MILO-404124 format. One record per residue (C-alpha): chain; x, y, z. Coordinates in steps of 0.25 Angstrom, whole numbers, plus 5000, padded with zeros to 4 digits. Each point is the difference from the previous one (the first is absolute). Layout:
REM MILO-404124
 kette   xx   yy   zz
     A    X    Y    Z
...
//
This chain:
REM MILO-404124
 kette   xx   yy   zz
     A 4461 5202 5542
     A 5003 4987 5007
     A 4999 4987 4992
     A 5000 4985 5001
     A 5007 4990 4991
     A 4992 4988 4996
     A 5007 4987 4996
     A 4996 4985 4999
     A 5010 4988 5000
     A 4997 4985 4998
     A 5009 4988 5001
     A 5006 5000 4986
     A 5007 5013 5002
     A 5015 5000 5001
     A 5005 5004 5014
     A 5011 5008 4994
     A 4991 5008 4991
     A 4990 5003 5011
     A 5012 5005 5009
     A 5004 5010 4988
     A 4986 5004 4998
     A 4998 5003 5015
     A 5013 5007 5001
     A 4996 5009 4988
     A 4987 5004 5008
     A 5008 5006 5012
     A 5012 5005 4991
     A 4992 5012 4996
     A 5002 5015 5000
     A 4986 5000 5006
     A 4997 4988 5009
     A 4986 4994 5001
     A 4993 5001 5013
     A 4995 4986 5000
     A 5003 4987 4992
     A 4988 4990 4999
     A 5006 4986 4996
     A 4990 4989 4997
     A 5005 4986 5001
     A 4991 4993 4990
     A 5000 4986 5006
     A 5011 4993 5007
     A 5014 5004 4996
     A 5014 4994 4999
     A 5009 5001 5012
     A 5009 5009 4992
     A 4989 5009 4997
     A 4995 5001 5014
     A 5014 5002 5005
     A 5002 5012 4990
     A 4987 5006 5005
     A 5003 4998 5015
     A 5014 5006 4999
     A 4994 5012 4992
     A 4989 5003 5011
     A 5011 5000 5011
     A 5010 5009 4993
     A 4992 5011 4994
     A 4994 5012 5007
     A 4988 5000 4991
     A 4987 4994 5005
     A 4998 4986 4993
     A 4986 4994 5001
     A 5002 4985 4996
     A 4987 4993 4997
     A 4999 4985 4998
     A 4989 4993 4991
     A 4999 4985 5003
     A 4999 4996 4986
     A 5006 5005 4987
     A 4988 5008 4994
     A 5005 5008 4989
     A 5005 5014 4998
     A 4986 5007 5000
     A 4996 4994 5013
     A 5013 5003 5007
     A 5000 5014 4995
     A 4986 5002 5005
     A 5003 4995 5014
     A 5013 5009 5000
     A 4993 5013 4995
     A 4989 4999 5010
     A 5012 4999 5011
     A 5007 5012 4995
     A 5000 5012 5009
     A 5002 5012 4991
     A 4993 5007 4990
     A 5010 4998 4989
     A 5005 4986 4996
     A 5011 4996 4991
     A 5001 4986 4994
     A 5012 4992 4998
     A 5003 4986 4995
     A 5009 4990 5009
     A 5011 4998 4989
     A 5001 5014 4995
     A 5008 5012 5004
     A 4995 5015 5002
     A 5009 5011 4996
     A 5006 5009 5011
     A 4991 5012 4996
     A 4987 4992 4997
     A 4992 5003 5012
     A 5005 5015 5001
     A 4996 5003 4986
     A 4987 4993 5000
     A 4996 5007 5013
     A 5005 5013 4995
     A 4992 4998 4988
     A 4987 4997 5008
     A 5002 5013 5008
     A 5001 5008 4988
     A 4988 4993 4993
     A 4990 4997 5010
     A 4990 4996 4990
     A 5008 4988 4996
     A 4995 4987 5007
     A 5010 4990 4994
     A 5014 5003 4996
     A 5010 4990 4993
     A 5014 5001 4994
     A 5007 4993 4989
     A 5009 4988 5003
     A 5013 4994 4995
     A 5001 4984 4999
     A 5012 4993 5005
     A 5004 4985 5002
     A 5011 4999 5010
     A 5005 5015 5002
     A 4994 5013 4997
     A 5004 5004 4986
     A 5003 4986 4994
     A 4988 5002 4991
     A 4997 5012 4991
     A 4985 4998 5000
     A 4990 5009 5007
     A 4985 5001 5001
     A 4995 5013 4997
     A 4985 5005 5003
     A 4993 5012 4995
     A 5001 5012 5009
     A 4987 5007 5001
     A 4987 4995 5005
     A 4993 5002 4986
     A 5011 4992 4993
     A 5000 4989 5011
     A 4985 4998 4998
     A 5001 5000 4985
     A 5008 4986 5001
     A 4992 4994 5011
     A 4992 4991 4992
     A 5012 4993 4994
     A 5011 5000 5010
     A 5001 5002 5015
     A 5003 5015 5000
     A 5010 5002 5011
     A 5012 4991 5006
     A 4992 4995 5012
     A 5012 4998 5010
     A 5004 5014 4998
     A 4987 5007 5004
     A 4997 5009 5012
     A 4986 5003 5003
     A 4989 5006 5009
     A 4996 4989 5009
     A 4986 5004 5003
     A 4996 5003 4986
     A 5005 4986 4995
     A 4993 4993 5011
     A 4987 5007 4997
     A 5002 4996 4985
     A 5000 4985 5005
     A 5015 4999 5003
     A 5007 4987 4996
     A 4993 4987 4998
     A 5002 4985 4995
     A 4990 4999 4989
     A 5010 5002 4989
     A 5012 4991 5003
     A 5012 5004 4993
     A 4993 5013 4996
     A 4998 5006 5014
     A 5008 5013 4996
     A 4993 5002 4987
     A 4986 4998 5006
     A 5003 5010 5011
     A 5004 5011 4990
     A 4987 4997 4993
     A 4992 5002 5013
     A 5007 5013 5004
     A 4998 5005 4986
     A 4985 4997 5001
     A 5000 5007 5013
     A 5005 5013 4995
     A 5014 4999 5006
     A 5011 5008 4993
     A 5013 4994 4995
     A 5014 5005 4997
     A 5013 4994 4996
     A 5014 5007 5004
     A 5008 4998 4987
     A 5013 4996 5008
     A 5005 4987 5003
     A 4999 4999 5015
     A 4998 4984 5001
     A 5008 4988 4996
     A 4992 4987 4996
     A 5007 4987 5001
     A 4997 4992 4987
     A 5009 4987 5000
     A 5008 4996 4988
     A 4993 4986 5000
     A 4987 5007 4995
     A 4992 4995 5011
     A 4992 5013 5001
     A 4996 4998 4986
     A 4997 4985 5002
     A 4990 5004 5011
     A 4993 5009 4990
     A 4997 4990 4989
     A 4993 4986 4998
     A 4986 4995 5002
     A 4999 5002 5015
     A 5004 5015 4999
     A 4991 5002 4988
     A 4988 4994 5008
     A 5003 5011 5011
     A 5001 5010 4989
     A 4986 4996 4995
     A 4995 5001 5014
     A 5006 5014 5001
     A 4993 5005 4987
     A 4986 4995 5006
     A 5003 5008 5012
     A 5003 5012 4993
     A 4987 4999 4992
     A 4993 4997 5013
     A 5004 5013 5007
     A 4998 5008 4987
     A 5014 5003 4997
     A 5000 4993 4987
     A 4990 4999 4989
     A 4998 4987 4991
     A 5008 5007 4990
     A 5011 5003 5010
     A 5000 4985 5003
     A 5002 4996 4986
     A 5011 5010 4997
     A 5008 4996 5012
     A 4998 4985 4997
     A 5005 5002 4986
     A 5012 5007 5004
     A 5004 4993 5012
     A 4995 4986 5000
     A 5009 4994 4989
     A 5012 5005 5008
     A 4997 4990 5011
     A 5001 4988 4991
     A 5013 5004 4993
     A 5014 4994 5003
     A 5007 5006 5011
     A 5011 5006 4992
     A 4991 5006 4990
     A 4992 5006 5012
     A 5013 5006 5005
     A 5003 5007 4987
     A 4986 5006 5000
     A 5002 5005 5014
     A 5014 5005 4997
     A 4997 5008 4987
     A 4986 5004 5002
     A 4996 5000 5015
     A 5013 5006 5005
     A 5009 5012 4997
     A 5015 4999 4999
     A 5010 5009 5008
     A 5005 5003 5014
//
């Protein structure tokens, strides 16, 4: 079961963070057969140097694809997914770290459960070093439990997933219709197309969440709310949400977008995350 890793990077990423992310891809008990790295627009000199050095030093095939202008995650991942060679594709964000056993455990799970099309895992958040935060993002394990929450929250941790490439492409793959909600929209399309999900109930991924709360800032405010309204319209258009689902989602989630940042952080910390290593 050979597999590709799909990653996108843009100019605002830190070169040091990208270097650690790329190192975690090859420092694996089961190494990928290919890394597809999409440069979403022009990068800084430091980022380009990290990528050039990585390509020269590693034995894994690295396919670097350049997009002339920054076009957003959905478009970048669509281009990258079409360029992937192998039947299985693992996602990875450019500032996170994959656990040493992540790919081995996901591939082994897919071998033992061939009916599963998309498998994710739980993740632990960190700021500067792994372990400096006690917060983790836990998703339901079974397909039934995952789908049960799909109309209120994105059901899987998107950068942790590994999936069957042909089935995801057949369901429409990635697109840029729902800016800021590309992952959630993808899961809705896959669900409507009949794909089967699973989440490994282990922490096999470490997500960088800075202490300055910038990740929360990006998920609030009027601009983000307008993107979210567009996503709800899209979910209704493809038959994933009913009008009632839209209303319930809006009542529960829209107010959070307009609350003060510190209050939003407390909601994330005590209601949307779990504590523990």
